[in-house]
N, C-alpha and C positions, 0 to 999 in steps of 0.2 A: 613714277621711278621713283626711287629714295632721292635726293637733291646733291648727296656725296656722290653717287653714282654717276648720276648725270653730266656731275660739271668737270669728273675723272674722264667719264665720257667725250669729252667737248676738247678735254686737251689741258683744260686749266691747273695739273698739276696730279701726284699720283693723289690717291684716294687719302691717306696720312695728310698728305698738305690740305686737300680741299678741306678736310674736317676742320683744320685748323683755323681755315680761313671764315668757315661759319661760324668759330663758336668765338670768334675776335668780333663779331657782327659785320665782316666784307661783306657781306649778300643780300642782297635785298629781293626780296620777293612780295612780288606786287606793288611796291612802295615804300615795305615793312621789312627792317631786318629782323634776320632770324636767326638764331642759336643749337636751333637742333637738326645736325646735319643727317638724322636718318629722318626728315619727316616725308611725306611721300607729293608728289607734284605733280603737273600735266603738263608732261614737256611741249603742248604742242597750244595750249594757250595760255600759259602761264607764263606771266614777264618776271624774267630772273638777270641780274646785275650782279656779277663780281667786279671788285677792284674797280667801279664804274666804266665798266664794259656790259654791252647787252647780250647777252648769252642767246644762240640763235642755234635753236636744236637742232641735227642733224639723225637719219636714221642709220645712213651710212655707219659702221665702224672699222679705226681701224690700229692695229694691235701691233706693237714690237716686242717678241718675245725672243729672251735669250734661253734659245732649244739646249739642254742637256742631251748629253747621252743615254738615250735606252726607252727614247719616245723618236715615232715613225711618224714620220709628214703627211698626215691624214685623217679626214672626217670618222672614218671608224676601221678598226683590225679586230678581229674577233680572237688573235692572242696577246698580240702585242699596246701596251700604253698609246696612246695618239699624243700630241702636241696640244689639242685640244682639251685632253682632260686636266692640262696648268693652267685652264681659262677659268675663270670663275665667272664669267658673264654666261648668262643663258639666252643673248639674243639669239634665234634662230637664222640657217645660213649662213654662220661663221663656216670657214674655210683655210688652210694656208695656202699663201700664192707660193706655188714651185714646192720642190721637196730636199729635204734635205736627208741625206743617209741616217739611216737609227745612232752610227758610230759617230756621223759627224755632229757640230755645233757650232755655236754662233745664231748674225740673226738672221730670225723669219718673220715676213709679217702674215699676220693672220687678217681677215676683213670679210666683209658681203657686201661688196663692192667688185661684182664680178668684170663690167668693163673697163676699171681700171687694172685689174691682175692682168685679163687679156691683154692690155696693152704691152703691162710692165713681162709681160711671158712671149711677148709675139717675138719671131724671131727677125723680124724688120726692125723691129726697133734697139736691138742690140744694146739692150741694158747690162751695163757692166756689174759683174758680180766678183768683189774681192775675197779671200782668204789668205789667213795664214795657216801653212801645214810646217810639220815634221815627218822627214822619211829618213829610210836606213836607203845605201848604194852611195855611189860618187858622184855625184855632179860636176862634170865638167862645164868650163869656160863656152864653150860651143852651144849647148843648150838650150843659151840667153837668146842667140838667132834662132834655133828649129821651134822653140815657142810665137816668137814674130811672127816667121814663116807660116806656122801649124804645122802640129805637129800631127803624124800617120799613126792613127791608131791601129789594132791588132786586125779589123776587121775592114780594113785598107782606109777606113771614113778620113779625110783631111780635116782638122780642125780650123777654123777662123782666127785669126792673129789673137794671140794670146800677151801676156806681158809677167814675166820672170825676176821676182827682187832675190837674191840670196841672202838672206839675213847673217848667215851660220853654215857651219859646214854643214849641218843636217835640216836646218830650219830656211823657211824662204813665203815670201808672200805673194798669190799670181791672183792676177785680175782675168778673168774669160768672159766673153759677150754672147755666149751660146749655154745652151744648160742639157747637156747630152747624159746620157744614164752614164753612174758613176766616171763622168769624165777627167775629173782629174784625177784620180786613181790608174786610171788605164793610160792617161798621157804621161804619167811618170812611169807606170811599168814600161810603157812603149821605147822608157828612155834605159828602163834599168834598176828602176829604183822601186821603194813599195812604200804609201804615206804610213805613216804611223798616228798622224792626227790630223785632222782637217776641221777648221773654224772661219766660215765664214763672219767677216766684219762689215761688211760694205753691200748693199744692194741700189746698183741707181744712185742715186745723191746722199742714200740713209745712210747713216754709220751707227755702231754699235756702241752704245752709252759704254763708258768705265768703271760705270758704278751701277751695270744692273748686270747684278748678279745669274749665274745658272738656275734656268728655271724660274724667274722672275720677269716682267710684262708691266708692259705702260701703255695709254694709248698713246697716240701721235698727236703732236702739238698742230695748229692749224700750217705754220710755217710747214713743216715734215710735210704734210699733207700737200701743199700745194707745192715741194719741191718735187715731188712723187710723182705731181701729177704735169709739171713742166716739160 
């Protein structure tokens, strides 16, 4: 594996940042400073040190993607581009954790860690998912309590308690603890409103970085991975 790719994979910075570290001589390979960022390394056996920290390679990959509109949350689709088309990594087994609708943007975790994905998506763990949304229709103050008590959908399903904060007359922030199909759109429709835009800004303890633009991604840091696993 290329040295810069490995270091970025391990969360030591973006590809651009780790290239800079290498070119400045901050990285040691088997005890010697290296300045060539595309040098190939044996991730299993070479000793790599960056900024006096030993690099311990992990095969599991954790990527935070700022999903743009127009991409489906799948590993493959016959008709539509998928979120994996935005990822340069060629590691086998990568998949999105959960789904964001094609027209929904924001934080999407991509990994090959099936155990963690199962734990994050398991209904019994009630992992929080926070969204910003805009909508049409009148939002009444009484709706806040209805979200807290559980919105009843058109098919009779009673949603788990959610939290809604009204930011402007047609803009809000909602936190849900489950992930039913088109859930937020259906919750709003049950109250006579229509969602016009939806963006996920947090998943569990992981938040969408303000400086990560649509379509961009980065590897999670060790601290972020620990937060997700906590």
